[in-house]
C-alpha positions in Angstrom: 33.3 70.8 78.5 31.8 74.1 77.5 32.4 75.9 80.8 35.3 78.0 79.5 33.7 78.8 76.2 32.2 82.2 77.1 35.3 83.7 78.8 37.5 82.6 76.0 35.1 84.1 73.4 35.0 87.4 75.2 38.8 87.6 75.5 39.2 86.8 71.8 36.6 89.5 71.0 38.5 92.1 73.2 41.8 91.3 71.5 40.2 91.8 68.1 38.8 95.1 69.2 42.2 96.3 70.3 43.8 95.3 67.0 41.1 97.2 65.1 41.5 100.2 67.3 45.3 100.3 66.7 44.9 99.7 63.0 42.4 102.5 62.6 44.7 104.9 64.3 47.7 103.9 62.2 45.7 104.2 59.0 44.6 107.7 59.9 48.2 108.9 60.5 50.5 110.3 57.8 53.9 108.9 57.3 55.5 111.9 58.9 53.3 111.5 62.0 54.3 107.8 62.3 58.0 108.8 62.2 57.5 111.3 65.0 55.6 108.6 67.1 58.4 106.1 66.4 61.1 108.6 67.5 59.1 109.3 70.7 58.9 105.6 71.5 62.6 105.1 70.8 63.5 108.1 72.9 61.5 106.8 75.8 63.2 103.4 75.6 66.7 104.9 75.4 66.0 107.0 78.5 64.1 104.5 80.6 65.9 101.2 79.9 69.4 102.3 81.1 67.8 103.8 84.2 65.9 100.6 85.0 69.0 98.6 84.3 71.0 100.8 86.7 68.4 100.4 89.4 68.5 96.6 89.1 72.3 96.4 89.1 72.9 98.8 92.0 70.1 97.1 94.0 71.7 93.7 93.5 75.2 95.1 94.3 74.0 96.6 97.6 71.9 93.5 98.5 74.5 90.8 97.5 77.8 92.5 98.2 77.6 95.6 100.2 81.2 96.2 99.2 82.5 96.8 95.6 86.0 97.5 94.4 87.1 99.6 91.5 90.0 98.4 89.4 93.4 98.7 91.2 96.0 101.0 89.7 99.1 98.9 89.1 102.8 99.8 88.2 104.3 98.9 84.8 106.4 96.1 86.5 103.1 94.4 87.4 101.7 94.7 83.9 105.0 93.3 82.6 104.4 90.0 84.5 100.7 89.8 83.5 98.9 91.7 86.2 96.9 94.4 84.6 94.4 96.5 86.6 91.7 94.0 85.8 93.7 90.9 86.6 95.2 92.3 89.8 91.8 93.3 91.1 90.4 89.9 90.2 93.3 88.2 91.9 92.5 90.1 95.1 88.8 89.3 94.9 89.7 85.6 94.3 91.8 85.6 97.5 89.0 87.1 99.5 86.6 84.5 98.0 89.1 81.7 99.0 89.2 83.0 102.6 85.4 83.2 102.7 85.3 79.6 101.5 87.4 78.6 104.6 84.9 80.1 107.0 83.0 77.6 109.0 81.1 80.4 110.8 77.4 80.5 111.0 77.4 84.2 110.0 76.9 84.8 106.2 80.1 86.1 104.7 80.4 89.6 103.2 80.9 89.3 99.5 83.1 91.8 97.7 82.4 92.5 94.0 83.9 94.7 91.4 82.5 97.9 90.0 83.1 97.4 86.3 79.4 97.1 85.4 78.6 100.2 87.5 81.3 102.1 85.7 80.0 100.9 82.3 76.5 102.0 83.3 77.7 105.4 84.4 79.3 106.0 80.9 76.0 105.3 79.1 74.7 108.3 77.2 71.0 108.8 77.1 69.1 111.5 75.3 68.8 113.3 78.6 72.6 113.1 79.1 74.9 110.8 81.0 73.2 108.4 83.5 73.4 109.9 87.0 74.4 106.7 88.7 75.3 108.4 92.0 71.7 109.7 92.3 70.3 106.2 91.6 72.7 104.7 94.1 71.9 107.3 96.8 68.1 106.7 96.3 68.4 102.9 96.6 70.6 103.2 99.7 68.0 105.3 101.4 65.2 102.9 100.5 67.1 99.8 101.6 68.7 101.5 104.6 72.1 100.1 103.6 75.3 101.7 102.3 77.2 100.4 99.3 80.9 100.7 100.3 83.2 101.4 97.4 86.9 100.6 97.6 89.7 101.9 95.4 93.4 101.6 95.6 96.8 101.2 94.0 99.9 99.0 94.0 103.3 100.6 94.2 106.8 99.2 94.3 110.1 100.3 95.8 113.6 98.9 96.1 115.7 98.6 99.2 119.0 96.6 99.6 118.6 94.9 96.3 115.1 93.7 97.2 111.9 94.9 95.6 109.0 95.6 97.9 105.4 95.8 96.7 102.8 97.8 98.6 99.0 97.8 98.3 96.8 100.6 99.7 93.0 100.5 99.7 90.7 103.4 100.5 87.0 103.4 101.3 84.4 105.8 99.8 82.5 107.6 101.0 85.0 109.1 103.4 88.3 108.2 101.7 89.4 106.3 104.8 92.5 104.2 104.4 91.4 100.7 105.0 94.6 98.7 104.5 98.3 99.4 103.8 100.3 96.2 103.4 103.8 95.6 102.0 105.9 92.6 101.2 109.1 91.6 99.5 107.7 88.1 98.6 106.0 89.0 95.3 102.5 89.6 94.0 100.9 86.4 95.3 102.0 87.1 98.9 100.8 90.7 98.6 97.3 89.6 97.5 97.0 87.0 100.2 98.0 89.5 103.0 95.8 92.2 101.5 92.8 89.9 101.3 93.0 88.9 105.0 93.7 92.4 106.1 90.7 93.7 104.1 88.5 91.0 105.6 89.5 92.1 109.1 88.1 95.6 108.3 84.9 94.7 106.5 84.0 91.5 108.4 86.0 91.1 111.6 84.0 88.2 113.0 84.5 86.1 109.8 88.3 87.0 109.9 88.4 86.1 113.6 86.9 82.7 112.8 89.5 82.0 110.1 92.3 82.9 112.5 90.8 80.7 115.2 89.9 77.6 113.1 92.3 77.6 110.2 95.4 79.4 111.5 95.1 78.4 115.2 95.9 82.0 116.0 94.1 82.7 119.3 95.6 86.2 119.7 94.3 87.6 116.5 91.0 85.8 116.8 90.4 87.3 120.2 91.5 90.8 119.0 89.0 90.7 116.1 86.2 89.3 118.2 86.7 92.3 120.5 86.5 94.6 117.5 83.3 93.0 116.2 81.8 93.5 119.7 83.0 97.1 120.0 80.2 98.5 117.8 79.7 99.3 114.2 78.9 95.7 113.2 75.3 95.2 114.4 74.7 92.0 112.5 77.9 90.4 113.9 77.3 90.6 117.7 75.7 87.3 118.3 78.2 85.5 116.1 81.1 87.2 117.8 79.8 86.3 121.3 79.5 82.7 120.2 83.1 82.7 118.9 84.2 84.3 122.1 82.5 81.5 124.0 84.4 78.9 121.9 87.7 80.6 122.7 87.0 80.9 126.4 86.0 77.2 126.5 89.2 76.2 124.8 91.1 78.2 127.5 89.2 76.3 130.2 87.3 79.5 131.3 84.0 77.7 131.6 82.0 80.3 133.5 82.9 83.1 131.1 82.3 80.8 128.1 78.8 80.0 129.4 78.1 83.7 130.0 79.1 84.6 126.4 77.0 81.8 125.0 73.9 82.9 127.0 74.5 86.5 125.8 74.4 85.3 122.2 71.1 83.4 122.9 69.6 86.4 124.6 70.1 88.4 121.4 68.4 85.8 119.3 66.5 83.0 121.1 66.3 81.1 117.8 70.1 81.1 117.4 70.8 77.4 117.3 74.6 77.9 117.1 74.4 79.0 120.8 73.7 75.4 121.6 77.1 74.4 120.2 79.0 77.0 122.2 77.0 76.1 125.3 77.8 72.4 124.9 81.5 73.1 124.7 81.4 75.5 127.7 79.6 72.8 129.7 82.3 70.3 128.7 84.9 72.7 129.9 83.1 72.9 133.2 83.2 69.1 133.6 79.4 68.8 133.2 79.8 66.1 130.5 76.2 64.7 130.6 74.7 68.2 130.2 77.2 68.9 127.4 76.0 65.8 125.5 72.4 66.7 126.1 73.0 70.2 124.7 74.9 68.9 121.7 72.1 66.5 120.9 69.6 69.4 121.2 71.6 71.4 118.7 71.5 68.6 116.2 67.7 68.1 116.8 67.1 71.8 116.2 69.0 71.9 113.0 69.8 68.4 111.5 71.2 70.1 108.4 74.1 71.9 110.2 77.5 70.4 109.8 78.7 72.3 112.8 76.1 70.7 115.0 77.3 67.2 114.2 80.9 68.4 114.6 80.1 69.6 118.1 78.4 66.3 118.9 81.4 64.4 117.6 83.7 66.4 119.8 81.6 65.8 122.9 81.3 62.1 122.2 85.1 61.8 121.8 85.6 63.6 125.1 83.3 61.0 126.7 85.4 58.2 125.2 82.5 57.2 122.9 84.8 57.2 119.9 82.9 54.9 117.5 79.8 57.2 117.9 82.1 60.2 117.4 83.3 58.7 114.1 79.7 58.4 112.9 79.1 62.1 113.8 82.2 63.3 112.0 81.3 61.3 108.9 77.9 63.0 109.0 79.7 66.4 109.1 81.6 65.5 106.0 78.5 64.3 104.2 76.9 67.7 104.8 80.1 69.7 104.1 82.9 68.0 102.2 85.2 71.1 102.9 84.9 70.9 106.7 88.6 71.0 107.6 88.0 70.5 111.4 86.0 67.4 110.8 88.7 65.8 108.7 91.3 66.4 111.4 89.0 65.2 114.2 88.0 62.1 112.3 91.6 61.2 111.6 92.6 61.9 115.2 89.8 59.6 116.4 90.9 56.8 114.2 94.4 57.3 115.5 93.2 57.0 119.1 91.6 53.7 118.2 94.8 52.5 116.5 93.3 52.5 113.1 96.2 54.3 111.4 95.4 53.2 107.9 91.9 54.8 108.1 93.4 57.9 109.7 95.8 58.3 106.7 92.9 57.8 104.2 90.9 60.6 105.9 93.8 63.1 105.7 94.5 62.1 102.1 90.9 62.7 101.1 90.9 66.0 103.0 93.9 67.3 101.2 92.4 66.1 97.8 89.2 68.0 98.5 90.5 71.0 100.3 94.0 71.5 98.9 94.2 75.1 100.1 94.0 74.1 103.8 97.4 74.6 105.3 96.4 72.5 108.3 95.5 69.5 106.2 98.6 69.9 104.1 100.7 69.9 107.3 98.8 66.9 108.7 99.4 65.0 105.4 103.1 65.8 105.5 103.3 64.7 109.1 101.4 61.5 108.3 103.8 60.7 105.5 106.8 61.3 107.6 105.4 59.1 110.4 104.8 56.3 107.9 108.4 56.3 106.7 108.0 58.5 103.6 110.0 61.6 104.3 110.7 62.4 100.7 107.0 62.4 99.8 106.4 64.7 102.8 108.5 67.6 101.5 105.8 68.6 98.9 102.8 69.1 101.3 105.1 70.5 104.0 106.2 73.2 101.6 102.6 73.8 100.5 101.6 74.3 104.1 104.4 76.7 104.7 103.6 78.7 101.5 100.0 79.0 102.6 100.9 80.1 106.1 104.5 81.3 106.1 104.2 82.8 109.6 103.1 79.6 111.3 105.9 78.6 113.6 104.9 74.9 113.8 105.0 74.7 110.0 108.5 76.3 110.0 109.7 73.7 112.4 108.2 70.9 110.2 109.7 72.3 107.0 113.1 72.8 108.5 113.1 69.1 109.5 111.9 68.1 106.0 114.6 70.1 104.3 117.2 68.7 106.5 116.1 65.1 105.8 116.5 66.0 102.1 120.0 67.2 102.5 119.1 70.9 102.0 121.1 72.0 105.0 121.4 75.7 104.1 117.7 76.1 103.8 117.0 74.0 106.9 119.4 76.1 109.0 117.9 79.4 107.7 114.5 78.2 108.9 116.0 77.0 112.2 117.4 80.5 112.7 113.8 81.9 112.4 112.6 79.3 114.9 115.4 80.3 117.4 114.7 84.0 117.0 110.9 83.7 117.5 111.3 81.4 120.6 113.8 83.8 122.1 111.2 86.6 121.7 108.8 84.7 123.9 106.7 82.8 121.3 105.6 79.3 122.4 105.1 75.9 120.7 103.2 72.9 121.9 105.0 70.3 124.1 105.1 67.8 121.2 107.1 70.4 119.1 109.4 71.6 121.9 111.8 68.7 121.5 111.8 69.1 117.8 112.5 72.8 117.9 115.3 72.2 120.5 117.0 69.7 118.2 116.9 72.2 115.3 118.4 75.0 117.4 121.1 72.6 118.6 121.9 71.7 115.0 122.0 75.4 114.1 124.4 76.3 116.9 126.9 73.8 115.6 127.0 75.9 112.4 127.6 79.5 113.7 128.7 80.8 110.3 125.2 80.1 109.0 123.3 81.6 111.9 
């Protein structure tokens, strides 16, 4: 009961001594001396606090983001429709954030922030003068061994053949290198979407490659960006890029090359559990199904919290015809990650294989409700509605899919059919002409869409005046 009495008594005595010491010094000082002391304390605070704040802010910016963006310069026409420098910059950042949210990659995404707080700090006046933020930033970068990339840019407009084009250029400092230069005639929203993906290709090519591969089903761009990530300059991305390369090769049926890429990723980091997922799919491509299942189960055992692990397991089980077990695996994916687009599509597909169309429709509906910005889910939902005799209801999600990915040829075919069923022949034939032109240039569509595209082109060719 009395064990803490002495230490507490000593501490109380010490605090009392300090108070007496301070009081004696204050009582000995004249009023003028106290004012001088007060000024000195205030001067120290005014000088030190902004510097400390700057160090904290810059350190966090470098650690959390690595990339920060100054406010974009915008033309008056943009300001007239509500896009000031601040709102235009925020819109671009929001689009980048939306893209990052679509990423199912294991690699942490590169966050992009804005520099408004840095600019505010640099304008702070201290008794010693303006805060030298550049020196603070330079010092922290040397200590952390990481460079804070700053991006600036502007939006401009021009007119051509009664159409207004908007152009966005971004430059990187240090170096003033032009990062992106994109142009569109489809308005501000389309400009920001294109610019966001273009910028992501430059600052985080592996993440962009994954988005092209999983969300856009664009193998060509996914392969291109994977090669860029492996070419150097992105040291943290190599194992992730090799893993994605393995996935792409396995999908092509190039099993030996896929296994090699997966093994290379594991060699970089023996603890890289995602290499188990790529190895499982590579083994499946090689026809080594039992080994593929063993590897997929090992991936789940090594990290039972990974949605991608269960997704791989579900895919392998489905390939083995063990569809009920695959359903359990895909449901676990969605329990771990409710935004996992691939799992929604695979779960719905598995239900379809089993003839459980009602449950398949429910899965797609839930997916669209939870991930409305997924063009693939919107398209699947429209196709499901059309298949179930609701073509009028399908037009909305089909247009949404097209708006999200206007260059997707499959979506163009689907939308042309939907517009035609609604009696919008002019719009349908305009889309059909795009389909015809792109197929003539050598672009391919899947076998299940070949008949549909042929029917559209045949319809178009009966209306030569609208071609």
